[in-house]
Backbone bond lengths (Angstrom), bond angles and torsions (degrees), N, CA, C in turn:
res aa  C-N    CA-C-N  psi(-1)  N-CA   C-N-CA  omega(-1)  CA-C   N-CA-C  phi
1 M - - - 1.476 - - 1.521 109.16 -
2 E 1.303 117.91 138.55 1.460 123.03 179.06 1.512 109.33 -97.39
3 A 1.355 114.26 117.27 1.460 118.66 -179.75 1.507 108.56 -104.05
4 A 1.311 118.06 105.66 1.455 120.87 -176.87 1.513 109.78 -141.37
5 V 1.331 115.65 127.61 1.450 121.28 176.84 1.527 106.98 -134.90
6 D 1.333 116.49 131.05 1.461 121.01 -179.85 1.522 111.39 53.10
7 N 1.319 115.28 43.23 1.462 122.76 178.09 1.525 112.84 61.65
8 I 1.309 116.20 34.46 1.463 123.25 172.99 1.514 107.46 -113.91
9 L 1.312 115.67 129.92 1.459 120.37 -177.70 1.527 109.67 -118.02
10 N 1.330 116.78 116.74 1.455 122.10 176.24 1.529 107.81 -85.92
11 V 1.325 115.27 99.88 1.461 120.92 -173.45 1.525 111.86 -67.90
12 T 1.319 117.59 -25.15 1.468 120.16 -177.12 1.528 112.07 -66.39
13 L 1.323 117.25 -18.01 1.461 120.61 -179.62 1.524 112.83 -87.70
14 L 1.324 115.73 -0.22 1.459 120.09 -178.84 1.528 110.70 -100.19
15 E 1.331 116.72 150.07 1.453 120.22 172.38 1.525 108.96 -65.97
16 P 1.328 117.97 142.99 1.471 120.59 -176.81 1.524 114.00 -48.65
17 K 1.331 117.94 -43.32 1.460 119.62 -176.89 1.531 112.89 -69.74
18 H 1.330 116.43 -16.02 1.469 120.18 -178.96 1.534 113.55 -98.92
19 K 1.333 117.06 -7.77 1.469 119.37 -171.92 1.526 112.35 -61.95
20 H 1.326 117.14 -62.23 1.460 119.34 -176.17 1.532 112.24 -65.74
21 P 1.328 119.98 -43.27 1.467 118.89 177.35 1.522 112.67 -58.25
22 T 1.327 116.89 -37.49 1.469 119.64 179.63 1.517 110.92 -67.99
23 I 1.324 115.71 -42.90 1.469 119.44 179.46 1.519 110.25 -62.73
24 F 1.326 116.87 -44.05 1.463 120.32 179.73 1.529 110.76 -62.25
25 A 1.315 116.31 -42.07 1.467 119.63 179.94 1.523 110.40 -63.42
26 R 1.325 116.05 -41.80 1.470 119.69 179.40 1.530 110.96 -66.88
27 Y 1.321 115.96 -37.77 1.475 118.94 178.49 1.527 110.86 -66.37
28 D 1.307 116.46 -42.84 1.471 120.60 -173.70 1.527 112.83 -62.56
29 V 1.327 118.14 -27.84 1.470 119.52 -178.22 1.534 111.61 -88.66
30 L 1.317 117.56 -1.79 1.462 119.42 177.46 1.524 110.12 -67.85
31 N 1.311 116.15 144.04 1.453 120.54 169.02 1.521 108.71 -83.03
32 E 1.317 116.82 161.31 1.462 120.38 178.08 1.528 109.66 -57.91
33 G 1.318 116.16 133.32 1.454 121.45 -179.87 1.513 113.94 91.64
34 E 1.349 117.40 -13.67 1.463 121.25 178.52 1.531 110.36 -87.77
35 S 1.339 115.90 163.58 1.453 119.39 -175.76 1.521 111.50 -138.57
36 L 1.317 113.69 159.57 1.458 123.75 174.16 1.521 107.18 -124.65
37 T 1.337 117.12 130.73 1.457 120.95 177.16 1.521 108.53 -108.14
38 I 1.340 115.18 124.25 1.461 119.65 179.38 1.525 110.15 -106.82
39 H 1.329 115.72 143.16 1.460 123.18 175.72 1.526 107.85 -112.73
40 N 1.345 115.87 130.53 1.456 119.15 -178.82 1.521 109.54 -142.49
41 D 1.343 116.30 164.27 1.463 119.71 -179.50 1.522 112.33 -98.13
42 H 1.335 117.54 8.55 1.477 122.46 172.87 1.530 107.74 -153.30
43 D 1.309 114.99 167.08 1.468 119.97 -177.54 1.526 109.73 -65.32
44 P 1.338 118.16 120.12 1.471 120.87 -178.00 1.527 113.29 -87.50
45 K 1.325 116.95 29.76 1.470 119.92 -176.08 1.529 113.38 -55.44
46 P 1.354 120.87 -37.03 1.479 118.74 176.51 1.524 112.63 -55.78
47 L 1.332 116.53 -32.07 1.464 120.22 177.48 1.524 110.54 -62.96
48 Y 1.340 115.85 -38.35 1.477 120.06 179.35 1.523 110.08 -55.12
49 Y 1.337 115.83 -50.70 1.458 119.52 -175.92 1.525 112.02 -70.23
50 Q 1.321 117.42 -32.18 1.462 119.76 175.51 1.526 110.46 -68.00
51 L 1.313 116.08 -41.94 1.464 120.28 178.85 1.523 110.45 -65.30
52 L 1.327 116.24 -40.34 1.459 120.11 178.21 1.518 110.79 -64.42
53 G 1.331 116.34 -41.50 1.455 119.82 -178.04 1.517 113.29 -69.96
54 E 1.335 116.85 -35.99 1.462 119.71 -174.82 1.525 114.25 -95.37
55 R 1.343 117.17 -23.42 1.466 119.28 -178.59 1.531 112.15 -114.41
56 G 1.337 115.95 -18.79 1.456 119.46 178.94 1.523 112.90 91.38
57 N 1.316 114.59 -174.61 1.460 121.89 -176.45 1.534 109.97 -82.24
58 V 1.346 115.45 66.32 1.470 119.92 -173.05 1.523 111.95 -127.64
59 F 1.324 117.46 16.61 1.458 119.90 -177.16 1.523 110.23 -142.42
60 T 1.328 114.79 161.80 1.463 122.42 174.20 1.518 108.38 -115.46
61 W 1.318 115.83 133.77 1.467 122.99 -175.88 1.519 107.61 -113.78
62 E 1.319 118.08 115.96 1.466 121.55 -177.17 1.527 110.95 -128.78
63 Y 1.327 115.39 121.39 1.464 120.19 175.75 1.525 109.43 -76.16
64 L 1.322 116.26 124.86 1.457 122.05 174.73 1.529 110.94 -96.99
65 E 1.323 115.63 -27.62 1.468 121.65 177.96 1.525 107.43 -152.38
66 E 1.342 116.05 139.04 1.468 120.47 -176.32 1.522 111.07 -129.25
67 G 1.321 116.54 71.95 1.456 121.79 173.85 1.518 113.72 71.48
68 P 1.321 116.36 -176.34 1.477 124.91 5.72 1.536 113.84 -81.21
69 E 1.332 117.39 -15.26 1.468 118.75 -178.25 1.523 111.99 -96.16
70 W 1.331 116.41 -39.16 1.465 120.42 -175.99 1.521 111.26 -127.80
71 W 1.326 113.76 141.41 1.464 121.30 169.27 1.526 106.56 -115.91
72 K 1.323 115.41 122.30 1.461 120.19 -179.63 1.529 107.91 -119.92
73 V 1.327 115.47 124.97 1.464 121.04 -175.41 1.522 109.50 -127.48
74 K 1.322 114.16 130.79 1.466 120.64 175.64 1.527 108.09 -97.12
75 I 1.335 116.26 119.24 1.466 122.22 179.76 1.528 107.88 -108.30
76 R 1.294 116.73 113.10 1.465 121.33 -175.94 1.526 109.68 -107.90
77 K 1.340 116.51 132.29 1.469 120.70 174.15 1.525 107.49 -82.28
78 N 1.322 115.78 117.65 1.458 119.92 -174.37 1.520 112.41 -72.66
79 I 1.296 114.71 153.80 1.464 121.50 173.09 1.523 107.69 -72.13
80 A 1.299 117.48 139.23 1.467 122.36 -173.73 1.526 111.56 -49.44
81 G 1.328 115.39 126.53 1.458 120.89 175.48 1.506 115.49 91.90
82 E 1.327 118.90 -22.46 1.460 119.20 -172.07 1.519 112.92 -72.54
83 N 1.339 117.80 -25.82 1.455 118.59 -177.65 1.516 112.24 -92.76
84 D 1.341 116.54 10.24 1.448 120.07 175.16 1.519 111.11 -87.37
85 E 1.321 117.20 6.92 1.460 120.40 -177.76 1.525 110.55 -63.99
86 T 1.307 114.85 140.18 1.460 121.19 -179.43 1.528 110.39 -91.63
87 L 1.333 115.35 171.54 1.463 119.71 175.49 1.526 110.41 -55.85
88 G 1.334 115.83 -43.86 1.458 119.25 -179.55 1.511 112.67 -62.80
89 Q 1.325 116.83 -43.39 1.462 120.48 -179.84 1.519 111.22 -65.08
90 L 1.333 116.90 -39.64 1.462 119.95 177.67 1.523 111.02 -63.79
91 A 1.326 116.40 -39.77 1.471 119.90 179.45 1.519 111.41 -69.29
92 V 1.338 117.08 -33.35 1.466 120.39 177.10 1.522 109.88 -63.25
93 K 1.341 116.54 -43.57 1.467 120.44 -178.92 1.517 112.14 -68.99
94 D 1.330 117.13 -37.05 1.467 120.72 -176.00 1.520 107.96 -153.06
95 L 1.328 116.05 102.44 1.462 120.78 -175.58 1.526 112.05 -67.61
96 R 1.344 117.78 -13.62 1.462 119.52 174.94 1.527 110.95 -61.79
97 K 1.312 117.06 -29.31 1.461 120.26 179.48 1.525 111.10 -67.20
98 A 1.327 116.71 -23.10 1.466 119.55 178.68 1.519 111.34 -62.23
99 Q 1.332 117.67 -30.00 1.464 120.37 178.89 1.524 110.66 -66.04
100 V 1.328 116.99 -35.22 1.463 120.58 176.33 1.528 109.61 -68.04
101 F 1.327 116.64 -43.17 1.464 120.26 178.36 1.529 110.70 -59.88
102 K 1.332 116.51 -43.14 1.465 119.80 179.98 1.523 110.89 -64.39
103 K 1.303 116.59 -40.06 1.473 121.07 -179.37 1.522 110.85 -57.03
104 Y 1.320 117.28 -39.22 1.458 121.37 -176.74 1.531 112.90 -99.92
105 G 1.319 116.60 7.82 1.457 119.53 178.14 1.510 114.18 70.46
106 L 1.325 117.43 28.57 1.461 122.53 178.18 1.520 109.15 -93.04
107 D 1.299 116.37 121.90 1.461 121.99 -173.38 1.527 110.28 -82.76
108 F 1.329 116.29 105.21 1.464 120.61 -178.78 1.521 112.22 -90.92
109 S 1.323 117.54 -7.86 1.466 120.23 -178.86 1.527 110.16 -97.02
110 C 1.338 117.17 -73.64 1.468 119.68 178.75 1.527 111.88 -68.90
111 G 1.331 116.60 -34.46 1.462 120.79 -179.47 1.503 112.68 -102.09
112 G 1.316 116.83 26.45 1.460 121.79 -172.17 1.515 115.78 -71.33
113 K 1.336 118.63 -4.28 1.458 120.37 -177.98 1.530 112.79 -91.04
114 K 1.328 116.92 1.76 1.468 120.83 178.34 1.518 109.72 -93.82
115 T 1.342 116.28 150.16 1.459 120.17 173.26 1.528 108.86 -77.95
116 V 1.328 116.15 166.79 1.462 120.51 178.60 1.525 110.14 -59.55
117 K 1.314 116.88 -44.33 1.465 120.22 -178.61 1.523 110.88 -64.60
118 E 1.319 117.88 -40.60 1.470 120.57 178.75 1.520 111.04 -64.85
119 A 1.330 116.43 -44.82 1.467 120.26 -178.24 1.527 111.27 -66.35
120 C 1.332 117.05 -40.42 1.466 120.63 178.88 1.524 110.76 -66.63
121 A 1.321 116.84 -39.64 1.469 120.27 179.75 1.522 110.73 -62.35
122 E 1.330 117.59 -39.72 1.466 121.32 179.70 1.518 111.89 -63.35
123 K 1.342 116.34 -35.59 1.457 120.51 -177.24 1.525 113.34 -96.28
124 G 1.321 117.12 -0.75 1.451 119.97 -179.10 1.520 113.29 68.66
125 L 1.327 116.78 31.61 1.461 121.65 -178.47 1.524 111.17 -91.45
126 D 1.308 115.45 154.59 1.467 121.75 175.53 1.530 108.05 -76.30
127 V 1.319 116.43 102.34 1.453 120.92 -173.96 1.526 111.58 -64.56
128 T 1.339 117.34 -30.90 1.468 118.37 179.78 1.531 110.74 -64.57
129 K 1.322 116.73 -36.65 1.459 120.76 179.74 1.528 110.97 -69.19
130 V 1.334 115.85 -42.98 1.471 120.28 -179.95 1.525 110.11 -65.04
131 E 1.337 116.84 -46.17 1.464 119.82 -179.45 1.521 111.16 -64.43
132 Q 1.324 116.46 -34.36 1.458 119.22 178.02 1.529 110.66 -63.06
133 E 1.329 117.00 -43.36 1.464 119.91 179.22 1.527 111.25 -67.26
134 L 1.324 116.36 -34.40 1.469 119.13 176.08 1.523 110.47 -64.61
135 Q 1.322 116.62 -39.21 1.466 120.23 178.17 1.519 110.91 -65.50
136 Q 1.331 116.93 -34.13 1.455 120.08 -178.88 1.529 111.61 -66.73
137 T 1.330 117.35 -28.75 1.472 118.74 179.20 1.516 111.22 -63.61
138 D 1.338 116.78 -27.98 1.466 119.89 179.37 1.531 111.62 -69.35
139 K 1.328 116.80 -20.38 1.458 121.15 -176.98 1.523 112.43 -93.52
140 V 1.346 116.18 -8.16 1.460 120.45 179.13 1.528 108.32 -86.56
141 P 1.321 118.22 132.15 1.475 119.54 178.15 1.521 111.31 -53.91
142 A 1.302 115.90 129.99 1.465 120.41 -177.33 1.519 111.13 -72.38
143 S 1.324 114.19 142.72 1.467 119.24 172.67 1.529 107.56 -84.52
144 H 1.271 117.91 -147.86 1.470 120.98 178.70 1.519 109.37 -126.54
145 P 1.352 116.73 73.65 1.458 120.02 -178.91 1.526 111.02 -71.82
146 M 1.312 114.76 163.19 1.456 120.01 176.99 1.529 109.61 -60.76
147 P 1.325 119.01 132.09 1.476 121.21 -179.48 1.523 111.15 -84.19
148 Y 1.333 116.25 60.18 1.464 120.45 -174.43 1.520 112.59 -53.09
149 D 1.319 116.79 -40.79 1.457 120.50 -173.69 1.522 112.60 -71.72
150 E 1.336 117.19 -12.54 1.458 121.19 -178.83 1.530 112.60 -97.24
151 W 1.316 117.52 -10.15 1.464 120.52 -175.39 1.520 111.86 -75.36
152 N 1.315 116.27 149.67 1.455 121.65 169.23 1.525 108.84 -63.87
153 L 1.321 116.65 149.28 1.467 119.54 -174.22 1.516 112.68 -64.24
154 D 1.325 118.46 -35.28 1.464 118.65 179.14 1.527 110.74 -66.33
155 F 1.333 116.84 -35.95 1.460 120.35 176.84 1.526 110.52 -68.23
156 L 1.337 116.67 -41.13 1.461 120.47 179.58 1.525 110.91 -63.72
157 V 1.321 116.74 -41.28 1.468 120.21 176.94 1.524 110.40 -58.71
158 D 1.328 116.64 -47.88 1.473 119.96 -179.96 1.526 110.70 -62.08
159 Y 1.321 116.81 -37.70 1.464 120.06 179.19 1.526 110.54 -63.81
160 I 1.327 117.14 -45.35 1.463 120.83 179.69 1.522 110.84 -60.44
161 V 1.328 116.43 -44.46 1.467 119.90 -179.09 1.524 110.95 -67.13
162 N 1.319 115.99 -47.87 1.470 119.80 -174.28 1.528 113.34 -74.36
163 T 1.328 116.64 -23.45 1.466 119.83 -178.80 1.525 111.61 -102.04
164 H 1.325 116.69 -59.23 1.466 119.44 -171.73 1.527 113.29 -85.13
165 H 1.323 118.22 -41.46 1.456 118.81 176.19 1.533 110.16 -65.71
166 R 1.307 116.40 -38.73 1.459 119.98 177.29 1.530 110.63 -63.59
167 Y 1.328 116.54 -40.00 1.464 120.99 178.55 1.535 110.29 -60.58
168 I 1.327 116.90 -43.08 1.465 120.94 179.31 1.523 110.43 -61.44
169 R 1.323 116.03 -49.34 1.468 119.57 -176.72 1.528 111.79 -65.19
170 K 1.314 117.02 -30.97 1.461 120.55 -177.74 1.523 111.88 -81.27
171 N 1.340 117.57 -38.92 1.461 120.44 -168.94 1.522 115.33 -103.70
172 L 1.330 118.09 -31.34 1.456 118.61 -175.17 1.530 113.19 -64.67
173 P 1.334 120.67 -37.48 1.466 118.72 174.65 1.531 113.05 -60.00
174 D 1.335 117.72 -39.44 1.467 120.52 177.28 1.523 111.15 -66.52
175 I 1.329 116.89 -40.66 1.463 120.15 178.29 1.525 109.70 -62.00
176 T 1.333 115.92 -41.34 1.465 120.24 179.29 1.525 111.05 -62.26
177 T 1.326 116.28 -42.71 1.464 120.63 179.45 1.524 111.45 -63.06
178 Y 1.321 116.68 -45.40 1.463 120.17 -178.18 1.520 111.78 -71.18
179 A 1.332 118.18 -33.75 1.465 120.33 177.48 1.520 110.16 -61.79
180 N 1.323 116.95 -40.84 1.461 121.04 178.73 1.527 110.97 -70.15
181 K 1.319 116.67 -41.78 1.465 121.37 -179.06 1.535 111.42 -63.82
182 V 1.328 116.52 -46.87 1.465 120.71 -179.01 1.523 110.69 -66.84
183 M 1.338 116.79 -35.73 1.460 120.13 176.66 1.526 111.13 -62.24
184 E 1.324 116.38 -43.89 1.460 120.24 -178.43 1.522 112.03 -64.01
185 V 1.330 117.30 -35.15 1.459 121.12 -177.02 1.527 112.18 -84.19
186 H 1.337 116.76 -40.61 1.470 120.92 -170.56 1.533 113.70 -114.83
187 G 1.316 117.87 -0.51 1.466 120.35 -173.88 1.507 114.57 -62.17
188 D 1.352 118.35 -27.36 1.461 119.77 -179.15 1.525 111.80 -68.38
189 K 1.344 116.77 -34.63 1.465 120.98 179.35 1.528 112.73 -92.41
190 H 1.313 115.82 -22.07 1.468 120.65 -178.17 1.535 108.39 -130.10
191 P 1.331 116.98 79.91 1.477 120.64 -174.37 1.523 114.32 -61.85
192 E 1.353 117.81 -18.82 1.464 119.31 177.65 1.521 111.91 -62.03
193 L 1.351 116.12 -21.59 1.468 120.08 -179.55 1.522 112.09 -65.63
194 L 1.336 116.80 -26.10 1.466 119.32 177.79 1.531 110.64 -65.68
195 E 1.336 116.06 -44.18 1.464 119.40 179.05 1.525 110.94 -70.38
196 I 1.323 116.76 -38.02 1.466 119.81 176.94 1.518 110.06 -59.74
197 N 1.317 116.45 -43.20 1.464 120.32 -179.77 1.528 111.01 -61.75
198 E 1.333 117.10 -43.24 1.464 120.33 179.61 1.526 111.06 -65.77
199 L 1.322 116.38 -39.82 1.465 120.05 179.13 1.526 111.22 -65.25
200 V 1.325 117.37 -40.67 1.463 120.95 179.73 1.522 110.36 -65.66
201 K 1.320 117.16 -42.46 1.476 119.91 178.45 1.532 110.52 -62.02
202 A 1.332 115.79 -42.51 1.463 118.72 178.80 1.522 111.22 -64.84
203 L 1.348 116.85 -41.09 1.462 120.36 177.20 1.517 111.26 -60.57
204 N 1.302 116.33 -40.68 1.466 120.39 179.38 1.524 110.35 -59.28
205 D 1.330 116.00 -47.23 1.466 120.10 -179.88 1.533 111.24 -65.91
206 E 1.343 116.24 -45.88 1.467 120.50 -175.96 1.529 111.60 -66.03
207 L 1.317 116.58 -46.36 1.467 119.25 -176.56 1.523 111.90 -71.07
208 T 1.315 116.98 -35.78 1.465 119.55 177.67 1.525 110.32 -60.21
209 A 1.340 116.05 -45.30 1.462 120.16 178.96 1.533 110.98 -70.19
210 H 1.308 116.42 -37.75 1.466 121.40 -176.51 1.525 112.05 -64.37
211 I 1.322 117.05 -49.54 1.463 118.75 -176.87 1.522 111.03 -71.26
212 A 1.338 117.26 -30.18 1.465 119.61 176.34 1.522 110.14 -64.84
213 K 1.327 116.57 -41.19 1.463 121.36 179.01 1.526 110.62 -64.88
214 E 1.337 116.62 -41.97 1.456 119.89 177.86 1.528 110.91 -60.45
215 E 1.322 116.26 -45.45 1.463 120.40 -175.95 1.526 112.43 -70.99
216 K 1.330 117.06 -26.66 1.459 120.24 -177.67 1.522 112.41 -86.36
217 M 1.354 116.87 -37.15 1.464 119.03 -171.28 1.527 114.20 -115.64
218 L 1.325 116.77 -58.64 1.468 119.58 -170.20 1.522 112.89 -75.54
219 F 1.319 117.39 -48.89 1.462 120.30 -174.17 1.532 113.03 -64.59
220 P 1.346 119.88 -42.25 1.476 117.91 177.62 1.525 112.79 -59.44
221 Y 1.340 116.17 -37.14 1.464 119.15 179.50 1.528 110.91 -67.93
222 I 1.331 117.47 -40.28 1.462 120.21 178.36 1.527 110.09 -62.84
223 K 1.326 117.40 -39.34 1.463 120.24 178.56 1.526 110.75 -66.58
224 E 1.321 117.06 -36.21 1.462 119.65 176.66 1.531 110.70 -66.72
225 L 1.337 116.22 -38.05 1.462 119.79 176.04 1.522 110.86 -60.53
226 A 1.337 115.88 -42.81 1.465 120.39 -179.45 1.525 110.90 -63.18
227 R 1.318 116.46 -40.49 1.473 119.70 178.95 1.523 110.71 -70.07
228 A 1.344 116.44 -36.44 1.463 119.75 178.99 1.528 110.13 -64.43
229 N 1.298 116.73 -34.26 1.455 121.02 179.09 1.518 110.88 -64.42
230 K 1.341 115.98 -24.86 1.458 120.02 -178.11 1.527 112.00 -90.48
231 S 1.344 116.97 -48.29 1.464 116.78 -171.12 1.517 114.88 -150.92
232 M 1.326 118.30 -8.33 1.456 120.34 -173.13 1.523 110.60 -119.20
233 P 1.341 118.05 160.27 1.466 120.15 176.89 1.531 110.77 -70.39
234 R 1.330 114.98 164.10 1.465 119.56 -178.71 1.519 110.57 -60.72
235 P 1.330 117.79 132.56 1.466 121.03 179.40 1.525 111.16 -77.89
236 Q 1.297 116.34 167.14 1.457 122.71 175.57 1.533 108.39 -105.57
237 A 1.319 115.93 127.41 1.462 119.60 177.56 1.524 109.33 -72.81
238 T 1.330 116.81 137.61 1.467 120.55 -177.51 1.524 113.15 -97.02
239 H 1.326 117.35 -20.41 1.465 120.23 -175.59 1.529 113.20 -110.04
240 F 1.346 117.85 -6.19 1.463 121.74 -179.22 1.515 108.25 -162.37
241 N 1.333 116.65 166.05 1.458 120.65 -177.87 1.526 112.53 -81.18
242 A 1.330 116.27 -41.41 1.461 121.22 -178.78 1.526 108.73 -151.33
243 I 1.327 115.95 158.42 1.465 120.26 -177.31 1.521 111.44 -58.95
244 E 1.326 116.96 -38.41 1.464 119.42 -178.82 1.524 112.14 -60.16
245 D 1.352 116.83 -23.96 1.460 119.96 -179.93 1.528 112.11 -67.38
246 V 1.330 117.58 -25.01 1.464 120.04 -174.48 1.529 113.61 -116.54
247 V 1.335 117.02 -19.83 1.464 119.34 -177.42 1.522 111.21 -60.44
248 G 1.342 116.94 -39.14 1.452 119.52 179.15 1.514 112.44 -57.67
249 N 1.342 116.64 -41.45 1.463 120.23 178.45 1.524 111.40 -65.45
250 H 1.315 115.64 -41.16 1.468 119.47 179.24 1.532 110.52 -64.42
251 E 1.326 116.16 -41.33 1.466 119.09 179.34 1.530 111.31 -67.55
252 N 1.333 116.86 -34.74 1.466 119.68 176.15 1.525 110.86 -64.72
253 E 1.333 115.81 -40.24 1.461 119.15 176.87 1.520 111.05 -64.98
254 H 1.332 115.74 -39.49 1.468 119.40 175.13 1.525 110.50 -59.41
255 G 1.336 116.16 -40.69 1.454 120.11 179.58 1.521 112.05 -61.90
256 G 1.333 116.78 -40.74 1.463 120.46 177.41 1.514 111.88 -64.18
257 I 1.329 115.89 -40.01 1.464 120.73 178.05 1.527 109.81 -64.27
258 G 1.332 116.02 -44.06 1.461 120.24 178.75 1.514 112.07 -61.88
259 N 1.346 117.21 -39.73 1.464 120.47 178.57 1.520 111.28 -63.91
260 S 1.325 116.74 -39.28 1.465 120.09 178.54 1.523 110.96 -64.62
261 L 1.319 116.65 -42.01 1.469 120.09 178.95 1.531 111.07 -65.87
262 N 1.323 116.83 -38.32 1.458 119.77 177.40 1.523 111.48 -63.94
263 T 1.327 116.50 -38.83 1.459 120.36 178.39 1.526 110.84 -65.73
264 I 1.334 116.47 -42.24 1.463 120.30 177.43 1.522 110.30 -61.19
265 K 1.319 116.58 -41.75 1.467 120.29 -179.88 1.521 111.02 -61.87
266 K 1.336 117.17 -40.71 1.461 120.65 178.17 1.527 111.37 -67.75
267 L 1.328 116.63 -42.61 1.460 120.60 -179.08 1.530 112.10 -63.89
268 T 1.327 116.22 -31.58 1.468 120.46 179.90 1.524 112.34 -90.88
269 N 1.359 116.62 2.78 1.464 120.59 -177.39 1.523 110.18 55.87
270 N 1.345 114.75 50.76 1.475 121.70 -178.44 1.529 111.78 60.26
271 Y 1.317 115.02 39.05 1.474 122.75 175.07 1.529 112.62 64.76
272 V 1.319 116.11 32.46 1.471 120.75 174.82 1.522 108.04 -86.50
273 L 1.323 116.92 123.16 1.463 122.18 -175.58 1.526 111.85 -77.22
274 P 1.330 117.93 142.20 1.465 119.96 171.97 1.527 110.36 -73.10
275 E 1.316 116.26 166.37 1.461 120.43 -175.69 1.522 112.90 -64.91
276 D 1.321 117.70 -28.22 1.465 120.53 -177.22 1.530 113.10 -93.73
277 A 1.326 116.84 16.59 1.468 120.00 -177.64 1.522 111.27 -65.36
278 C 1.319 116.04 132.30 1.464 121.74 176.19 1.525 109.29 -91.52
279 A 1.323 116.26 -174.75 1.468 120.71 -178.75 1.528 111.24 -63.62
280 S 1.337 116.95 -40.49 1.465 120.35 -179.91 1.522 111.40 -67.23
281 Y 1.331 115.97 -38.55 1.464 121.78 176.96 1.532 109.15 -60.47
282 T 1.326 116.01 -46.43 1.461 122.12 -179.55 1.523 111.06 -62.14
283 L 1.336 115.80 -43.83 1.460 120.61 -179.91 1.525 111.03 -64.53
284 L 1.332 116.96 -40.91 1.465 120.99 179.71 1.523 110.74 -59.24
285 Y 1.330 117.10 -48.58 1.457 119.95 -178.16 1.528 111.52 -64.89
286 R 1.320 116.90 -37.85 1.460 119.75 177.89 1.520 110.46 -64.44
287 M 1.332 117.22 -44.31 1.460 120.70 -179.97 1.531 111.31 -65.65
288 L 1.329 117.43 -38.96 1.464 120.49 178.04 1.520 111.32 -63.93
289 N 1.323 116.37 -41.47 1.461 121.17 178.64 1.520 110.58 -63.11
290 E 1.321 117.05 -46.55 1.462 120.89 178.73 1.520 111.32 -64.95
291 F 1.338 116.11 -37.30 1.460 119.93 -179.99 1.524 111.00 -65.30
292 E 1.331 116.80 -40.21 1.460 120.60 176.98 1.529 110.93 -61.43
293 E 1.340 116.65 -45.24 1.463 120.87 179.22 1.529 110.65 -58.86
294 D 1.311 116.97 -47.22 1.466 120.75 -178.51 1.523 110.95 -64.87
295 T 1.321 116.86 -40.92 1.461 120.32 -177.39 1.522 111.92 -67.00
296 H 1.338 117.04 -38.77 1.464 119.20 177.63 1.528 111.11 -60.61
297 L 1.324 116.94 -43.90 1.463 119.75 178.40 1.517 110.48 -67.11
298 H 1.311 117.16 -41.92 1.463 123.55 179.29 1.531 110.30 -55.89
299 I 1.335 117.12 -52.03 1.450 121.24 -178.37 1.529 111.09 -67.99
300 H 1.327 116.67 -36.49 1.469 120.79 176.17 1.524 110.80 -57.71
301 L 1.323 117.47 -45.64 1.461 120.87 -178.71 1.518 111.54 -61.89
302 E 1.325 116.86 -36.09 1.462 120.18 -178.94 1.533 111.64 -80.90
303 N 1.331 116.72 -54.14 1.467 120.05 -175.00 1.527 113.62 -66.15
304 N 1.340 116.40 -39.05 1.464 120.08 -170.45 1.523 114.83 -101.48
305 I 1.345 117.24 -14.72 1.467 119.05 -179.43 1.528 111.09 -124.51
306 L 1.328 116.91 -61.05 1.461 120.39 -172.60 1.522 112.46 -62.73
307 F 1.326 117.97 -54.50 1.461 120.65 -174.83 1.526 112.66 -63.68
308 P 1.350 120.13 -49.33 1.475 118.46 179.39 1.523 113.01 -60.58
309 K 1.329 116.90 -39.57 1.465 119.18 -178.94 1.524 111.15 -70.03
310 A 1.330 117.08 -37.23 1.464 120.01 179.39 1.524 110.65 -66.66
311 I 1.320 116.86 -40.94 1.468 120.73 177.90 1.526 110.09 -61.29
312 Q 1.321 116.42 -45.40 1.454 120.22 179.99 1.519 111.80 -65.57
313 L 1.332 116.93 -40.65 1.456 120.86 179.17 1.512 111.05 -62.79
314 E 1.332 117.19 -43.33 1.460 121.23 -179.52 1.528 110.84 -60.67
315 K 1.333 117.04 -36.27 1.458 120.98 -178.55 1.530 112.04 -71.20
316 T 1.327 116.73 -23.56 1.467 119.80 -176.88 1.519 112.79 -88.92
317 L 1.332 117.17 -12.84 1.476 119.55 -176.56 1.529 111.13 -91.61
């Protein structure tokens, strides 16, 4: 017997062989945006993966109650296209979600073009748990984050240069100095410091050249595009034919930078200090941690906001 009131289905009242077929039938008749809430006496997570496998990435799974006696799950049929959002797009809409991505090691900046399900599958993560935490961020009162996605592109470019490029120029030389110093003092007992030192030196060289190239070629053209959108005709790029011709290279460089930071994070065991760490050792790990945080936001602003909007703007002029 099917016990359902107000689109609530008590699965415990169904014969085992009828449970999943009944749920699927009830889901299939939902209109886009409508939901079915199921009540069960154990976690119905296997249903999630069966539904994903047979219907695809077209639903939202939200736990309303998680035991010990009842598990209640709201299954919503998504509106066409809305669940194709990538990590980057989700972070653009609500940067609070980036904290969840960081917690699970999901790269929303360099790897921001993957969906949550794709990124979780690559890392072998429980996607239901990650999506549940993402849903919880919507219930937390919002603070007042920077409205990056609302800024004019010329303003965003200036912000990136004055905030993140300035941060690199100010802090990366000090990080490089301390990485070498700590390696010389502690490298015999902690051989990972040798690789960390080499990675930091390479990052210093790569990022110094990278931001100089952005400031000389790409960013001035984007600012001219922004001004042309307001009052001037479309400018002519002097170093390339179109933004799409160079954005791929910039994103590839971002990917290399992200890989280096991920390797440093693993080598430092998530910046956990050894017992014999001195003051310089402690300072190095703190600076590396802060540098990673800044770089993730920096790349997010470029890969997920600045570059896509600039490409679209160029096509409209």
